N, C-alpha and C positions, 0 to 999 in steps of 0.2 A: 504494500500500500504506500509506504513512504517513497519507494522508488518511482511509482506512478506520479505522485505529487511533485517530485523533483523534476520529472520529465515534462509534466504539464506546465511547470513554472518556466521552462526553457522555451515554450512555444511563444510565438509572436502574438501580440494582441489581435491581429487580423485573423490568425489561424484559430485562436480561442473563440472569436466571434462566430466563425463558420462552424466550429465544432459544437458550440452551444445551439445554433440554429438546427444543425443536423440532429441533435438530441431532442429538440422540440418536435421535429418532424417524425422521428422514430416513435416518440411517446404518443403523438397524435394517431399515427397509423396503428399502433398496438391497441390503443383505446377504441379506435373505430372498429377494428376487426372483432374485438371482444364483445362490444355492445351490439354490433350487427349480428353476431353469432347467437347471442343470448336472446335478442329481441326479434329474431326472424319469425315470419308468420307461419308457424308450423301447422296451425289449424287449416289454413288455406292449402298448404302442401298436402295434408292428409286428404282433404276433399278432392284435390286434383288427382292424386294417385288412385283413390277409390273410384272416382267417376271415369277415369281413363281406362282402368282395368275392366270395369263393368260394361263400358261401351264397346270394348274390343272383344269381350267374351262371346265366343261363337255360339249362336243359337240361344243365348241366355241360360246356358246350362250350369254356369258357375257364377258366384257372387262373392266379392271381397268386402270384408267389413273390418274397420280399424277403429278402436275406441278412442285412443289418443296418440299423438305424435309429439315428441318434445326433443330438446337438445340433450346431448350426452356430455359427460365430463371428459370423455376421450375425444379430444379435438382432432379433426372434424368428424362428427358422428351424430346419429339420431337414435332415439329409443322409441319403439312402437309398442303400445300395450293393447291387449285385447284384439289381436289379429286373428281373424277367422276367414277361412275359405270354404264356402258352402256350395256343394255340388248337388244339383237336383237330379233325381234318378230319371232314366229315359221313360218315355211314355209306354204304358202297358196296355194290353188289349182291354176292351170294355168288360167291366165286372170284376177285374182283379184289384185287390187292395194295393195301392202304391206304398212302397217302403218309405220310411222317413228320409229326408235329405241327409246325405253324408257330409260331414264337416271336419275340418282340421282346425285346431285352435292353438294359438301360442299366447300364453299369458303375458310374456314380455320378450321382446326381441330387440337386439341392438345391432347397429351397423356402423362401421367407421371406415373412412377412406384412408389408405396408407400409401404414401408416396415413397418411391425408391425402395420398395419391398418386393421380393420375389415370392 
């Protein structure tokens, strides 16, 4: 620490001025990224994902449901709770009792993007 203070004292006032402004810019960008990540409209993203999947579903035989979508502490990532994929059974001949719809349920699912990982 003492060595850094001595090296900083040897810098010219003009370089210290530019270094100070570079620190302000770095602090601003860090605060911007953190607040944008935390305040992202995850509810709208959930609605978009559900409606896009349900619109593309062939013949309406499956339906996606997500209870909530929020940010994750593992940056950058999201957490989805109450994810269900409900698949309706195929049509049966007249008079047969249709089976209940099959479904897969995930209580909590998280996903994170990893850069530079294989």
